[in-house]
Residue, then its C-alpha position, 0 to 999 in steps of 0.5 A: m177304775l175300781e179302788k184297790r181293796h186294802a188289808e192289814i195283817s198282824g204278824a209277819g210269820f209264814g202265814g202272814l207273809v204268804a197271805a200278804i204276797g197272795l193278796a198283793d199279787r191279786g191287786w190288793t194293797v197290804r200292810v203287815h205289822e210285826r211286833r218285833n223290831s226285826l224280821n230276823a226270826e229264830g233260826y229253828g229248822i223247818a221241814i220243807q215237805d212237798n205241799m210247801v214246795c208247791i207254795f214256794n214254786a207258785l210264789g216264784i221263790l223255790n230255788p232261793i229257798l232250797a239253796g239255803g237248806i239241806e237235803i235229808d235222805y232218811r228219817d231214822s227212829v232209834n231207841a234210847n240206846g241208839k238202836l235203829i227201830l225204823r228207817l224211812k226215805s225222806g220222800l215227803g219231807r226231804y229238805r230242812i231249812s232255817r226259819r230265818h232264811i225262809i222268812s227273809l225271802l218271803a219278806q223280800r218277795a212281799e216288798n217286791v210286790g208292794v207290801e209295806i212291812l212295819t217292824g216294832s208295830n204292836v197290834t193291840e186289838a181289832n174289830p169286825k168293822g175293819e179297824i185295827f188298833l196299835a199300841n202307839g195309838k194309831v188306828h187303821q181301817a181295812d177291807l180285811i184284817i188278818a190275825a196271823d199273830g201267833i198262838n197267843s193271838r190278841i185279836r182272836d181273844c178279843l173276838d171270843l172265837t176260841y172253841s177249844q184250847v188243849f194243852q198237851k202233856e208234853g212240850g219241847t225246847r228248840m235249839v240250833i248250834p253250829s255244825l262240825p265236819k263230823d256231823m256230815p257223812a264222810n261218804p256223801s252216798d251214805g246220805i244224811a239222816m234226821v234222827e228221832a230218838w225215843a226214851d221213857n217219856r222223852r224224845i230228841l229229834y235232831c238233824p242238819n238245818s243247813k250246811s252250817e247248822i244243826y237243829a234239835i228239839f228236846t221233848c218231855m212231859a210238862d211235869d218233868s222238871a229236869g227235862r224242862t230246864t233251860p239251859i238243858n240239864v245235861s246229866s238228866w238228858k244223858k241218863s235218858f240218851p247215853t249214846l247221844e252224850p256228846l251231842i247233848e253237851r254240844f247243845a247245852k254249850n252252844a245253843q242261844w239260850n236267850e232264844s231257846r225256852w221249853a214250851q208246852f205244845k197246844t192244840i187250838r180250834l176256833k168256833r169259826w175262822s172269821e168274824g166280820k172283816i177279820a180272818i184268823l190264820g196260822d197258830a192263832a187259828h189252828a195251833m198243833p204239836p210239831y210231830l208231822g212238821q205241818g204247822a208252818g205248812h198249814a199257815m202258808m197253805n191257808g194264807l195262800g188259799l185265803s187270797v185265792a178265795l178273796n179273788e173268786t168273789k168280791d163278797l167278803k163273807s162269801a169268800l171267807n166261808i169258801w176259804e174256811n170250808r175248803e181249808r179247814p177239814l185238812t187242817e183239822h185232820t192234821q191236828k188230829w194225826t199229829r197228836l196221835y203220832g205224838t202219843t208214842i212218847y207216852l207208851p211203855k218201852l216195849l210198845k214204842p217200837l211197835a207204834i213206830n214200825a206201824e207207819r211202815k207196816i200199815p200203809w193206811l196209817a202212813s197215808q193219814y200222817s202224810r195227807a197234808a204233805r201230799h196235798i196240792p195247795t189251793g192256788c198251786k200246781k203239782f211240782n215234780n223233779i225237785k233237786l236241791l241247788s248246790 
């Protein structure tokens, strides 16, 4: 009987957990290290687009995932005074779900298939020979190490794999607050909207995160000191978005400010996605601005794709090359187009509506934005007729 191959994973986020499940389903033993003392991640909202639905369906957890979220019917783009610029049906991103809910179900699925998840386990470095080093002095040996340890990855940095790390001109503050009955339409047939409001060099996106929460991200330039302040500067944001005054005040009063901080958006590209027995995954390998809602999507697609590639050949180097060659082009396509979408925030007042409406008037442009959402991930089958459970 062949001895099972073993993987050590740093990071229990979307990519790390999906990779862990994919490997365990294919006969590997897996240990996941999470530096935090709990998997109760921030409750920030995640847009569940069709590619992610395919992944959850392939993992057998689609129904419980969707049961914890809410269906979004429209994406509304409005100006600073609340005037509607563009309304699109939410065909490819029609669910909004708490990150905490998804991580909990992924962790449960991983443990059910034998994955060991260690919280409070801080990985300090790893080497291409397959050794992973912990802050407590322990060293573990693995056939594969996956660095899914985030945008400030220690493992990536100790391997000198970074090709480029570009700070965007802007960043954002993510928040979640309890919802009120008035946040839902009085008539269900009116539908639920995700609203993206644009002002001069500022943007507010907000929508229900579940039946009990509202999520928002307040975006501004890095040199906008009033916009970057947390807790948020209510008077400054009200001047930019006067019709959103009640909502801004609610977020200022009710957000969890021990969790919510302004963070500058960053785009990361690597020289290569692997080195020896180490694979780099998620934000550690391909961080991107959040505008197209695909950061988590690519982390999960690439995590599952990695497990599939490792099942296609026993030669690790060949498998890692297959994986990167298959997954990297789409990932970098999304990095490019999410940056381009985000440039709307820099545009003068008169040009913003033209840029926003271009998505409706130029089908080719819309198809570039939605390419990842329409993609069938490696290891998945197309899944249709999805309906959120009540």
